[in-house]
N, C-alpha and C positions, 0 to 999 in steps of 0.2 A: 579757069582756075577753080580749085576746090579748097574749102577751108574746113579744117577739123580743129576742135578745141579739146585740149587736155587740161584737167584741173587736178592739182595735187598739192601735197604739203599741208602743214598745220593751218596755214593761212588761206587755204583753198585758192591758190593762185592759178590764173589761166595762162596757158601757153598755146600758141596758135600755129598749126602746121598749114603752110600754104603750098599746095601742089600747083606749081607755076608752069607757064608755057615752056620754061627752060630750067627745070630742076625743082628742088624742094627748099623752102625757106622755113625756119622756125623763128617765131617771135616770142621771146622770153623763155627761160629755162627753169621752171619750177621743179620742185623735188619729185622725182619719179619719171620725168619726161624722157630721160635717156633710155630707161628700161622700156617705156611705152613704144618708143621708136624702134628699139631693137626687136620687140615682139612683132612689129609690123614690117620688119626688115626694110626700113626706110633709111636711105643715106641723105643727110642734110648738106646742102651746099653752103648755107650761110645761117648764122644765128644773129638776129637783130635784137638788141636789148633796148627796151623802152626806158629803163633806168637801172641802176646797179644795186637797188635794195636787195637785201639778203634773199628774200623769198622768190625773187624773180631771176636770180642767177645761181641758185644753189647747185644746179646740175650742169652748169656751164663747163667747169673743168672736167667733169666726167665725160660729158659729150665730146669735148675736144680730144680727150685721151682715146676714146673709142672711135672717133671719126676725125683723124688729124687733118683731113683736107677741108673740114668745115671752118670757114672764116667767121670770126666773131667781130661784129660791128656795134659800136655804141658811141654815145655823145662824148664820153670821157673815159680816160684810162682807169683801170682797176685801182680802187682807193678804199682803204678801210673806213674812212669817214662816210663815203658814199654808200657802201654796203650796209652800214649801221651794225656790223657784226659786233664790234666792241661795245657800242652803245647798248645794244640789246642784252649783251652778256652782263654789263655792269649795272644796268638800270633794273632789269627784271630777272637776271640770272638765266637768260635763255641760252641753251647750249648750241651755239651756231655751228662751230666746227666747219667753217667755210674754207674750202680750198681755193686759193687764188688762181687767177688765170690771166692770160695776156689778151688785150683787145687788139685785134689785127688791123682794124681801120677806125680812126677817130672821125666822128661825124660833126663835131662842134662847129666847124666852119663851112659845112655844106648845107645847101638848100634843097638839093635833089639827090636822089640815089637811084641809079639804074642797076637792077639786079634781077636775075631769074626771068628776064623778059618783061619785067614790070618797071614802071617809072614812078617811084615814090617822091612825094614832096615831104620835106622834113620840117616839123614845127616844134621849136623849142618852147616848152611851157613849164618853167620852174614854179616852185611854190610848194609842191609835195616833196620834190627832190630837186637839187640844183641842176641835175643832168637829165631831167625828164624830157623825153623826145617822143613826139607822136609821128607815126608813119601814115601818110595819107595817099590814097589812090583815087584819082578822079575817075569818073565813069568811063572815060575813053581809054584809060590806062590800067584798068583793073583786071586784065587778063580774061575778059569775057564774063566776069561775075554778074554784071547787070546793073550795078549801082555804085556810087562812090563809097569808099570804105575808109575808116579811120581806126588804126590800132593805137589806142591811146594810153596804155599802161594804167597808172593810177591817177591820171589827170581828172577824168570824168567818168562817173559810174551811172548806172541806171538808178536815178533818183538820188544821187549823191555826188560828192567830189572827194578827191584824195585828202588824206590827213595832212594837216599842216603844223602839227605839234612836234614833229621830229626836228633834230638839229638842222639849221639852214632852211627851215620851212617858212612859209609866209602866206597867210590867207588872202590878203589883198593882191599879192603877186600872182597867186594861182587863179583867183577870180578874174583878174584883168586879162591874164593869158587865155583863159577859157573864152571870155567874151570877144577878145580880139582875133583869136586864131582858130577857135573851134566852132563857136556859134555863128560865125560868118560863112561857114561851109554850107553847101546846099542842104536844105531841110531833110531830104531823103537819105542823106549820108548815114550809113550804118556805122555805129560805134562799137568796137570790140574792146571792152575794158580788161584790166588786169585782174579783176575780181567780179563775180556775179554775172548776170545775163547781159546779152547785148541790148542795144537801144538805138535810137536815132537822134539826130540833132533836133528834129522837130519835136520829138517827145520830151526831150530835156528842156527845150525852150518853154514848153507849155506847162510842165509839171514838176520840174526839179526845184525843190524848196530853197536850195542854196543859190539859185540863179535869178530869183525874182527881184 
């Protein structure tokens, strides 16, 4: 498996292209990622959403219209409260203009997801957003990448954690989820966040000021 990172939009949101043993998977759909894929002439089999916040799903509808066979999977169904579209517009006047889309498969009740020849463990870690979902690949199921991988959205960053001041956020909820479901993973696990550079579980245990 190969991983490519695309970063786009005002909030510099990361999307991850996974060239899997059996097709292509995209994790999150920041602004511009559909055009990026089109330039590469890449067909996506599935779009996995870590959560439905506006900046992570802005290209989801466009991607679906261009690639109708791409299935969209997320913890929860499309919802204006989860995207924060109205909240951003009303609170700071942000022109979201978000086109809605349909989630083809809901993952809220699932613990595992087999797709593209990969076997993900699903870890629900609310606090930044009620629907935040981390996609974990153990070393033996990572498609030959060589180490355990976590695609964590805005749960845990390199030196930080996700914001908890949005509607339905909660600092203690997020921190407890990180300690119980992320920091218990192998130290060498690579963490690919929704913003900023990648990191490892060991690095965040040692130096993340929010986790001391």
